[in-house]
C-alpha positions in Angstrom: 5.8 7.1 -19.9 2.1 6.3 -20.5 0.7 3.1 -19.2 -1.6 1.1 -21.5 -4.9 0.6 -19.9 -6.7 -2.3 -21.4 -8.7 -3.8 -18.6 -12.1 -2.8 -17.2 -14.1 -3.3 -14.0 -17.8 -2.7 -14.1 -19.7 -1.9 -10.9 -23.3 -1.3 -10.0 -24.1 1.6 -7.8 -27.0 3.3 -6.2 -27.9 6.8 -7.5 -26.7 8.2 -4.2 -23.3 6.4 -4.4 -22.8 7.7 -8.0 -23.7 11.2 -7.0 -21.3 11.1 -4.0 -18.4 9.8 -6.2 -19.1 12.4 -8.9 -19.1 15.2 -6.3 -15.9 14.0 -4.7 -14.2 13.7 -8.1 -15.3 17.1 -9.1 -14.1 18.6 -5.9 -10.6 17.2 -6.6 -10.7 18.3 -10.3 -10.5 14.7 -11.4 -12.6 12.6 -13.8 -14.8 10.0 -12.2 -12.6 7.3 -13.7 -9.3 8.8 -12.4 -10.9 9.4 -8.9 -12.3 5.9 -8.7 -9.1 4.2 -9.9 -6.9 6.2 -7.5 -9.2 5.5 -4.5 -9.6 1.9 -5.4 -5.9 1.3 -5.9 -5.0 3.2 -2.7 -7.5 1.1 -0.7 -6.2 -2.2 -2.3 -2.7 -1.3 -1.3 -3.8 -0.6 2.3 -5.8 -3.8 2.5 -2.9 -5.9 1.3 -0.4 -4.1 3.5 -2.4 -5.1 6.5 -2.6 -8.8 5.8 -1.4 -11.0 8.5 -1.3 -14.2 6.4 0.7 -14.4 3.2 0.4 -17.4 0.9 3.6 -18.5 -0.7 4.3 -21.2 -3.2 7.0 -23.7 -2.3 9.8 -21.8 -4.0 8.9 -18.5 -2.4 8.6 -20.2 1.0 12.0 -21.7 0.6 13.5 -18.3 -0.3 11.7 -16.8 2.7 13.0 -19.4 5.1 16.5 -19.0 3.8 16.4 -15.3 4.5 15.1 -16.0 8.0 17.8 -18.6 8.7 20.7 -16.4 7.7 23.0 -15.4 10.5 22.3 -11.9 12.0 24.6 -9.2 10.6 25.5 -6.1 12.7 24.6 -2.9 10.9 26.9 -0.2 12.5 24.8 2.7 11.0 21.7 1.2 12.6 23.4 0.7 15.9 24.5 4.4 15.8 21.0 5.6 14.8 19.3 3.7 17.6 21.7 5.1 20.2 20.5 8.6 19.5 17.5 10.1 21.3 14.2 9.5 19.6 12.7 12.3 17.5 9.3 10.9 18.6 9.8 11.4 22.4 9.5 14.9 23.8 12.4 15.4 26.2 11.0 18.6 27.6 
């Protein structure tokens, strides 16, 4: 399903920055627009994922607190998984 793209962001670049972006897009076989949007969106996701402070409105804060205040529930599948040797530790 195609997404309607009806918003624009205009940026100013140095000639060197523009040349770099064009070379990188070309090396991936992408248009400058597709390359730039993909790189920008990827970076935006990374930046937001690394945030340590999240601002919530009153309703969202109440929902968050309610989840935190729920009693702990045992997850048998998780208990079983954590009892197995780690795939990240070399036992050799």
